[in-house]
TORTORVO-459149 format. One line per 8 residues: number of its first residue (from 1); for each residue x, y, z of N, C-alpha, C. Coordinates in steps of 0.2 Angstrom, whole numbers, plus 5000, padded with zeros to 4 digits. Layout:
<gubas>
NUM	X Y Z X Y Z X Y Z | ... .
</gubas>
This chain:
<gubas>
1	4664 4889 5513 4671 4889 5514 4674 4894 5508 | 4671 4893 5502 4673 4897 5497 4672 4904 5498 | 4666 4906 5501 4664 4913 5502 4669 4916 5507 | 4670 4912 5512 4675 4914 5517 4682 4916 5514 | 4684 4911 5510 4690 4912 5506 4690 4918 5502 | 4685 4920 5499 4684 4926 5495 4684 4932 5499 | 4681 4932 5505 4681 4938 5509 4688 4939 5512 | 4691 4934 5514 4698 4934 5516 4703 4937 5511 .
9	4702 4935 5505 4706 4937 5500 4705 4945 5498 | 4699 4947 5499 4697 4954 5498 4700 4958 5503 | 4699 4956 5509 4702 4960 5515 4709 4960 5515 | 4713 4955 5513 4720 4955 5512 4722 4960 5507 | 4719 4960 5501 4720 4965 5496 4719 4972 5498 | 4714 4973 5502 4713 4980 5504 4718 4982 5509 | 4720 4977 5513 4725 4979 5518 4732 4980 5515 | 4733 4976 5510 4739 4978 5506 4739 4984 5502 .
17	4734 4986 5500 4733 4993 5496 4734 4998 5501 | 4730 4998 5507 4731 5003 5512 4738 5004 5515 | 4741 4998 5516 4748 4998 5519 4753 5001 5515 | 4752 5000 5508 4757 5003 5503 4756 5010 5503 | 4750 5013 5503 4748 5020 5504 4751 5023 5510 | 4750 5020 5516 4753 5022 5522 4760 5022 5522 | 4764 5017 5519 4771 5017 5519 4773 5023 5514 | 4770 5024 5509 4772 5030 5504 4771 5036 5508 .
25	4766 5037 5511 4765 5044 5514 4770 5045 5520 | 4771 5039 5524 4776 5039 5529 4783 5041 5527 | 4785 5038 5521 4791 5040 5518 4792 5048 5516 | 4786 5050 5513 4786 5057 5512 4786 5062 5518 | 4783 5060 5523 4783 5063 5530 4790 5063 5532 | 4793 5058 5532 4800 5057 5535 4805 5061 5531 | 4804 5061 5524 4809 5065 5520 4808 5073 5521 | 4801 5075 5522 4800 5082 5524 4803 5084 5531 .
33	4802 5079 5535 4805 5081 5542 4812 5082 5542 | 4815 5077 5539 4823 5077 5538 4825 5083 5534 | 4821 5086 5530 4823 5091 5526 4824 5098 5530 | 4829 5101 5529 4831 5107 5533 4826 5113 5531 | 4824 5114 5525 4820 5119 5523 4813 5118 5526 | 4811 5112 5526 4804 5110 5529 4803 5112 5536 | 4808 5112 5540 4808 5113 5547 4807 5120 5549 | 4808 5125 5544 4807 5132 5545 4799 5133 5543 .
41	4795 5132 5548 4788 5134 5547 4784 5134 5554 | 4778 5132 5554 4774 5133 5560 4775 5127 5564 | 4777 5128 5571 4779 5122 5575 4773 5117 5576 | 4767 5120 5576 4761 5116 5577 4760 5110 5572 | 4761 5112 5565 4761 5108 5560 4767 5103 5560 | 4773 5105 5563 4778 5100 5564 4776 5095 5569 | 4773 5097 5575 4771 5092 5580 4766 5087 5577 | 4761 5090 5573 4756 5086 5570 4759 5081 5565 .
49	4764 5083 5561 4767 5078 5557 4771 5072 5560 | 4774 5074 5565 4778 5069 5569 4773 5064 5573 | 4768 5067 5576 4763 5063 5579 4759 5058 5574 | 4758 5061 5568 4754 5057 5563 4759 5052 5561 | 4765 5053 5560 4770 5048 5558 4770 5042 5563 | 4771 5044 5569 4771 5039 5575 4765 5035 5575 | 4759 5039 5574 4753 5035 5575 4752 5030 5569 | 4754 5032 5563 4754 5027 5557 4758 5021 5558 .
57	4764 5022 5561 4769 5017 5562 4766 5012 5568 | 4763 5015 5573 4760 5011 5578 4754 5007 5575 | 4750 5010 5571 4744 5006 5568 4747 5001 5563 | 4752 5002 5560 4755 4997 5555 4758 4991 5560 | 4761 4992 5565 4763 4987 5570 4757 4983 5572 | 4752 4986 5574 4746 4982 5577 4743 4978 5571 | 4743 4981 5565 4740 4977 5560 4744 4971 5558 | 4751 4972 5559 4755 4966 5558 4754 4961 5564 .
65	4753 4963 5570 4752 4958 5575 4745 4954 5574 | 4740 4958 5572 4734 4955 5570 4734 4950 5564 | 4738 4952 5559 4739 4947 5554 4742 4941 5555 | 4746 4941 5561 4749 4934 5563 4745 4931 5568 | 4739 4933 5569 4734 4930 5574 4736 4931 5581 | 4740 4936 5583 4742 4937 5590 4737 4942 5593 | 4737 4942 5600 4732 4946 5603 4736 4953 5605 | 4732 4958 5604 4734 4965 5606 4731 4968 5612 .
73	4729 4964 5616 4725 4966 5622 4730 4970 5627 | 4735 4967 5629 4740 4970 5633 4746 4973 5630 | 4745 4975 5623 4751 4978 5620 4752 4985 5621 | 4758 4987 5622 4760 4994 5624 4758 4999 5618 | 4758 4996 5612 4757 5000 5606 4750 5003 5606 | 4745 4999 5609 4738 5001 5609 4738 5008 5613 | 4741 5008 5619 4741 5014 5623 4744 5020 5619 | 4750 5019 5616 4753 5024 5612 4748 5027 5607 .
81	4745 5022 5603 4740 5024 5598 4734 5029 5601 | 4732 5027 5607 4726 5031 5610 4729 5038 5612 | 4735 5038 5614 4738 5044 5616 4739 5049 5610 | 4742 5046 5605 4743 5050 5599 4737 5052 5595 | 4732 5048 5596 4725 5050 5593 4722 5055 5597 | 4723 5055 5603 4720 5061 5607 4724 5067 5606 | 4730 5067 5605 4734 5073 5603 4732 5076 5596 | 4731 5071 5591 4729 5074 5585 4722 5077 5585 .
89	4718 5074 5589 4711 5077 5589 4711 5083 5593 | 4715 5084 5597 4716 5091 5601 4719 5096 5596 | 4723 5094 5592 4727 5099 5587 4722 5101 5582 | 4717 5097 5580 4712 5098 5574 4709 5105 5575 | 4705 5107 5581 4702 5113 5581 4707 5119 5581 | 4713 5118 5583 4718 5124 5583 4720 5125 5575 | 4721 5119 5572 4722 5119 5565 4717 5123 5561 | 4711 5121 5562 4705 5125 5559 4705 5132 5560 .
97	4707 5134 5566 4707 5142 5567 4713 5145 5563 | 4719 5141 5563 4724 5144 5559 4724 5143 5551 | 4719 5140 5549 4718 5138 5542 4717 5144 5538 | 4713 5149 5539 4712 5155 5535 4719 5159 5534 | 4722 5160 5540 4729 5164 5540 4734 5160 5536 | 4734 5154 5536 4739 5150 5532 4738 5150 5525 | 4731 5150 5523 4729 5151 5516 4731 5158 5514 | 4730 5163 5518 4731 5169 5516 4739 5170 5514 .
105	4743 5168 5519 4750 5168 5518 4752 5165 5511 | 4749 5159 5510 4751 5155 5504 4749 5158 5498 | 4743 5161 5498 4740 5165 5492 4744 5171 5491 | 4747 5174 5496 4751 5180 5495 4758 5178 5492 | 4760 5173 5495 4767 5170 5492 4766 5169 5484 | 4761 5165 5483 4760 5163 5476 4758 5169 5471 | 4755 5174 5474 4753 5180 5470 4759 5184 5469 | 4764 5185 5474 4770 5189 5473 4774 5185 5468 .
113	4775 5179 5468 4779 5175 5463 4776 5176 5456 | 4769 5176 5455 4766 5177 5449 4767 5184 5447 | 4767 5189 5451 4768 5196 5449 4775 5197 5447 | 4780 5194 5450 4787 5195 5448 4788 5192 5441 | 4784 5186 5439 4785 5184 5433 4781 5188 5428 | 4776 5191 5430 4772 5196 5425 4776 5202 5424 | 4780 5205 5429 4783 5211 5428 4790 5210 5425 | 4792 5204 5424 4799 5202 5421 4799 5205 5413 .
121	4804 5209 5412 4804 5211 5405 4805 5206 5399 | 4802 5207 5394 4803 5202 5388 4805 5206 5382 | 4811 5207 5381 4814 5211 5375 4811 5208 5368 | 4810 5202 5368 4809 5199 5361 4801 5201 5359 | 4797 5203 5364 4791 5205 5362 4790 5213 5361 | 4795 5216 5363 4795 5224 5362 4797 5226 5355 | 4791 5228 5351 4792 5230 5344 4789 5237 5343 | 4791 5240 5338 4788 5247 5337 4781 5246 5333 .
129	4777 5250 5335 4770 5250 5333 4770 5251 5325 | 4774 5255 5323 4774 5257 5316 4776 5251 5311 | 4781 5247 5314 4783 5241 5310 4778 5236 5310 | 4774 5235 5316 4769 5230 5316 4763 5232 5312 | 4762 5239 5312 4756 5241 5307 4758 5240 5300 | 4765 5241 5298 4767 5240 5291 4766 5233 5289 | 4768 5228 5294 4768 5221 5292 4761 5219 5292 | 4756 5221 5296 4749 5219 5295 4746 5222 5289 .
137	4748 5228 5287 4745 5231 5281 4748 5227 5275 | 4754 5225 5275 4757 5221 5269 4753 5214 5269 | 4752 5211 5275 4749 5205 5275 4742 5205 5272 | 4738 5211 5274 4731 5212 5272 4731 5213 5265 | 4736 5217 5262 4736 5218 5255 4737 5212 5251 | 4742 5207 5254 4743 5201 5250 4737 5197 5250 | 4733 5197 5256 4727 5193 5256 4722 5195 5251 | 4721 5202 5251 4716 5205 5246 4718 5203 5239 .
145	4724 5203 5237 4726 5201 5230 4725 5194 5229 | 4726 5190 5234 4725 5183 5232 4718 5180 5233 | 4714 5183 5238 4708 5180 5240 4703 5186 5240 | 4697 5185 5238 4692 5191 5238 4690 5192 5245 | 4689 5198 5247 4687 5200 5254 4680 5198 5255 | 4679 5195 5261 4672 5193 5263 4670 5197 5269 | 4664 5200 5268 4661 5204 5274 4657 5200 5278 | 4658 5199 5284 4654 5195 5289 4648 5199 5291 .
153	4642 5196 5292 4636 5199 5294 4636 5200 5302 | 4633 5206 5304 4633 5207 5311 4627 5203 5314 | 4629 5199 5319 4624 5195 5322 4623 5199 5329 | 4617 5201 5330 4615 5204 5337 4615 5199 5342 | 4617 5201 5348 4617 5196 5354 4610 5195 5356 | 4609 5188 5358 4602 5186 5360 4601 5189 5367 | 4595 5192 5368 4593 5194 5375 4589 5189 5378 | 4591 5187 5384 4587 5181 5387 4583 5185 5392 .
161	4576 5183 5392 4571 5186 5396 4572 5183 5403 | 4573 5188 5408 4574 5186 5415 4567 5185 5419 | 4567 5180 5423 4561 5179 5426 4560 5184 5432 | 4554 5186 5433 4552 5191 5438 4549 5187 5444 | 4553 5186 5449 4551 5181 5455 4547 5185 5460 | 4548 5192 5460 4545 5196 5466 4538 5196 5465 | 4534 5195 5470 4527 5196 5470 4525 5203 5472 | 4518 5204 5471 4515 5211 5473 4515 5212 5481 .
169	4514 5206 5484 4515 5206 5492 4521 5209 5494 | 4527 5206 5491 4533 5208 5493 4534 5216 5492 | 4532 5219 5487 4532 5226 5485 4528 5230 5490 | 4522 5227 5492 4518 5231 5497 4522 5231 5504 | 4525 5225 5506 4528 5224 5512 4534 5229 5512 | 4538 5230 5507 4543 5234 5507 4541 5241 5508 | 4535 5243 5504 4533 5250 5505 4530 5251 5512 | 4527 5246 5515 4525 5247 5522 4531 5247 5527 .
177	4536 5243 5526 4542 5244 5530 4545 5251 5530 | 4546 5253 5524 4548 5260 5523 4544 5265 5526 | 4538 5265 5526 4533 5269 5530 4534 5269 5537 | 4534 5262 5539 4535 5261 5547 4542 5264 5549 | 4547 5263 5545 4554 5266 5547 4553 5274 5547 | 4550 5277 5542 4549 5284 5542 4545 5287 5548 | 4540 5283 5550 4536 5285 5556 4540 5284 5562 | 4544 5279 5563 4548 5278 5569 4553 5284 5570 .
185	4555 5287 5564 4560 5292 5565 4557 5299 5565 | 4551 5299 5565 4547 5306 5566 4548 5309 5573 | 4547 5315 5573 4548 5319 5580 4542 5317 5584 | 4536 5316 5582 4530 5314 5586 4532 5308 5590 | 4534 5302 5586 4536 5296 5590 4541 5297 5595 | 4546 5301 5593 4552 5302 5598 4549 5306 5604 | 4544 5311 5603 4541 5314 5609 4537 5309 5613 | 4533 5305 5610 4530 5300 5614 4534 5295 5618 .
193	4540 5293 5614 4544 5288 5618 4547 5292 5624 | 4549 5298 5623 4552 5302 5629 4547 5303 5634 | 4541 5303 5632 4536 5305 5638 4534 5298 5642 | 4534 5293 5639 4532 5287 5642 4537 5282 5644 | 4544 5284 5642 4549 5280 5645 4551 5282 5652 | 4554 5277 5655 4557 5278 5662 4564 5281 5662 | 4567 5282 5657 4574 5284 5656 4574 5292 5658 | 4579 5294 5661 4580 5301 5663 4579 5305 5656 .
201	4576 5311 5657 4575 5316 5652 4581 5319 5649 | 4583 5319 5643 4589 5322 5640 4586 5329 5637 | 4589 5334 5639 4587 5341 5636 4593 5342 5631 | 4591 5343 5625 4596 5344 5620 4592 5349 5614 | 4596 5352 5611 4594 5357 5605 4592 5352 5599 | 4586 5353 5597 4584 5349 5591 4587 5352 5585 | 4589 5348 5580 4592 5350 5574 4587 5348 5569 | 4586 5353 5564 4581 5352 5559 4584 5347 5553 .
209	4590 5347 5552 4593 5343 5547 4596 5337 5550 | 4595 5331 5547 4598 5325 5549 4605 5324 5548 | 4608 5327 5543 4615 5327 5541 4619 5331 5546 | 4616 5337 5548 4619 5341 5553 4619 5338 5560 | 4614 5334 5562 4614 5330 5568 4619 5325 5568 | 4619 5321 5562 4624 5316 5562 4631 5318 5562 | 4633 5324 5559 4639 5327 5559 4641 5329 5566 | 4637 5332 5569 4638 5334 5576 4640 5328 5581 .
217	4636 5323 5580 4637 5317 5584 4644 5314 5582 | 4646 5314 5576 4653 5311 5574 4658 5316 5577 | 4657 5322 5577 4662 5327 5580 4662 5326 5587 | 4657 5325 5591 4657 5324 5598 4660 5318 5600 | 4659 5313 5596 4662 5306 5597 4669 5306 5597 | 4672 5310 5591 4679 5310 5590 4682 5314 5596 | 4679 5320 5598 4682 5324 5603 4682 5320 5610 | 4677 5316 5611 4677 5312 5617 4682 5307 5617 .
225	4683 5304 5611 4688 5298 5611 4695 5300 5611 | 4697 5306 5608 4704 5308 5607 4705 5314 5612 | 4700 5316 5616 4701 5322 5620 4704 5328 5617 | 4701 5330 5611 4703 5335 5607 4697 5340 5605 | 4698 5346 5606 4693 5351 5604 4694 5353 5596 | 4689 5351 5592 4690 5352 5585 4688 5360 5583 | 4692 5363 5579 4691 5370 5577 4685 5370 5571 | 4680 5374 5572 4675 5375 5567 4677 5380 5562 .
233	4676 5379 5555 4677 5384 5550 4672 5389 5550 | 4673 5394 5546 4668 5400 5546 4662 5398 5543 | 4662 5393 5538 4656 5391 5535 4652 5387 5540 | 4655 5383 5544 4651 5378 5549 4648 5383 5554 | 4652 5388 5556 4649 5392 5561 4643 5396 5558 | 4643 5398 5552 4637 5401 5549 4631 5396 5548 | 4633 5390 5547 4627 5385 5546 4624 5384 5553 | 4628 5383 5558 4626 5382 5565 4621 5388 5567 .
241	4624 5394 5565 4620 5400 5567 4613 5400 5564 | 4613 5399 5557 4606 5398 5554 4602 5393 5557 | 4605 5387 5558 4601 5382 5561 4598 5384 5568 | 4602 5387 5572 4600 5390 5578 4594 5394 5578 | 4594 5399 5573 4588 5403 5571 4582 5399 5569 | 4583 5394 5565 4578 5390 5563 4574 5386 5569 | 4579 5384 5573 4576 5380 5579 4572 5385 5584 | 4574 5391 5584 4570 5396 5588 4563 5398 5585 .
249	4563 5398 5578 4557 5399 5574 4552 5393 5575 | 4555 5387 5575 4551 5381 5576 4548 5381 5583 | 4552 5383 5588 4549 5383 5595 4544 5388 5595 | 4544 5394 5592 4539 5399 5592 4532 5396 5589 | 4533 5392 5583 4528 5390 5579 4525 5383 5582 | 4528 5380 5587 4526 5374 5590 4520 5375 5595 | 4514 5373 5594 4509 5374 5598 4507 5368 5603 | 4512 5363 5603 4511 5357 5607 4506 5352 5604 .
257	4500 5352 5607 4495 5347 5605 4492 5349 5598 | 4492 5343 5594 4489 5345 5587 4482 5346 5587 | 4478 5342 5592 4471 5344 5592 4469 5351 5595 | 4473 5353 5599 4473 5360 5602 4474 5365 5596 | 4479 5363 5592 4480 5368 5586 4474 5368 5582 | 4471 5362 5580 4465 5363 5576 4459 5367 5580 | 4458 5366 5586 4453 5370 5590 4455 5377 5590 | 4461 5379 5590 4463 5386 5590 4462 5389 5583 .
265	4463 5385 5578 4461 5388 5571 4453 5389 5570 | 4449 5384 5574 4442 5385 5573 4440 5391 5577 | 4443 5392 5583 4441 5398 5587 4443 5404 5583 | 4449 5404 5580 4451 5410 5576 4446 5412 5571 | 4443 5406 5567 4438 5407 5562 4432 5410 5565 | 4430 5408 5571 4424 5410 5574 4424 5417 5576 | 4430 5419 5579 4431 5426 5581 4431 5431 5575 | 4434 5428 5569 4435 5433 5563 4428 5434 5560 .
273	4423 5428 5560 4417 5429 5558 4413 5434 5562 | 4414 5434 5569 4410 5439 5573 4412 5446 5572 | 4419 5447 5571 4421 5453 5569 4418 5456 5563 | 4418 5451 5558 4415 5453 5552 4407 5456 5553 | 4404 5452 5557 4397 5453 5558 4396 5460 5562 | 4400 5461 5567 4400 5467 5570 4401 5473 5566 | 4406 5472 5562 4408 5478 5557 4403 5479 5552 | 4399 5474 5550 4394 5475 5545 4388 5479 5549 .
281	4386 5476 5555 4381 5479 5559 4382 5486 5561 | 4389 5488 5563 4390 5494 5565 4392 5499 5560 | 4393 5497 5554 4394 5502 5549 4389 5507 5547 | 4383 5506 5546 4378 5511 5545 4377 5516 5551 | 4377 5513 5557 4376 5517 5563 4382 5523 5564 | 4388 5521 5562 4393 5526 5562 4392 5531 5557 | 4389 5529 5551 4388 5534 5546 4382 5538 5548 | 4377 5536 5551 4371 5540 5554 4374 5545 5559 .
289	4378 5543 5563 4381 5547 5568 4385 5553 5565 | 4389 5551 5560 4393 5556 5557 4388 5561 5553 | 4383 5559 5550 4378 5563 5546 4374 5568 5551 | 4373 5565 5557 4369 5569 5562 4373 5574 5565 | 4380 5573 5565 4384 5578 5568 4385 5583 5563 .
</gubas>
């Protein structure tokens, strides 16, 4: 019996504490709602405050009914509590979406107020530098006459050794990733991708410089978006002309297959050796023929 009495007293004290807090918050809500300046805000928050105040009043009424040992099974306040709780739960996700915008406006208002206070003139702090320098020199002279000057030692800042957490494997992986990225951007991989892909072939003039290609793509995208033909300067026309010549030279020097190019160099070496042999063998014959003539 004593244990039940202690539990009942503890529950009553907790109910009294929570009820006083709810009454205080309800009074604050009511004063804010009745205030004219508080009504000029976001209507969603006004609805939330009104429903929250009504919900708290209904909960207090139900707690009062339960404290007098009365049944709340068929009470109309219970249905109103369920309705208000549903409305508050539906408002919560909308409030979360509006939270960053509200915080931004609040921070902007506080920053503007602080900036106004900072920019406010302070005549009592406006002094001439010469007067301040004279006053400081006089104070320093007085201190030197009264007390001996003490020179402080220079203390170097302590350097804290940082821990190197990166492993050798991570560095190797970074190097491999860089090499893989460079290989994917090479012309050979792009040719293989164009050869084995099922997409339609796009015939375009290949640029030797990546910056030039990116600049042309940005220009083309801008012209297509805004339906405007941009004028090229004399310098840009000259660069395009040089790039076109370089592309023509690249096409002339492109032999297609790399293995075939190696074989071609080998055949060239073989033919050059044969020519050398024939020239060496035919040299004395020609001299004999000339001497006979």
